[in-house]
N, C-alpha and C positions, 0 to 999 in steps of 0.2 A: 731672212730666217734668226732667230739670235741663239749663240751656242745655250747650252743648262749655264755656263756659268754666267753670262750677261743677262739670262732672265733672273739669274738670282743678284745682279746686283742691282738692277731693273729694280725689282722688289722690292730688294733693302732700301732703293734710295726715294719709293714711292712712301713705302714704312715710316719715313725716318721726315718727311713731311709731314704728318697726320698725328703720329706719334713721339711728342717731344716730352724727355726724360724731367721729370719732376725727382729732387733732390731728395725732398721729405719724402716722397712713395719708397725712393730709392735707399733710406734711415728705416723708414719703418719696416723692409723686407730684410733689410740684413740686421738689425734689432730679433730678426721672427726665425731666421737664418738660425740665429745664434744661439735660441732660446733651445730651439726645436734640437740642435748637437747636443748642447747643453743635458738638456729631457735622455735622449737617446745614451748619456755616454754615463748618465747614472741610472740607469736602468726604467727610467719612467715608461718607457716606447718602447718597440721593437719595429725593427723595421720589416721588410715583406719584400721578395723576390716580384722582378716582371712581372713573373709569369702569373704572381698569385693577384696579383692588379691587372694584368688584362684579363683575366678567368672572369676575375670577379662582370667582367662588362659585355664579354662574352653569350 
């Protein structure tokens, strides 16, 4: 039987074989994150707590 760590390593190895990094997608996400953070700092968007997010889906 595999330990928890061994199971995680196996899952990670399996996912790596089907989900290859894509530089274009990573660049798009980096831009999105920067834009969202800038909007937050400008006060254009507000944050919510984890409890607020979870309550929405309960």
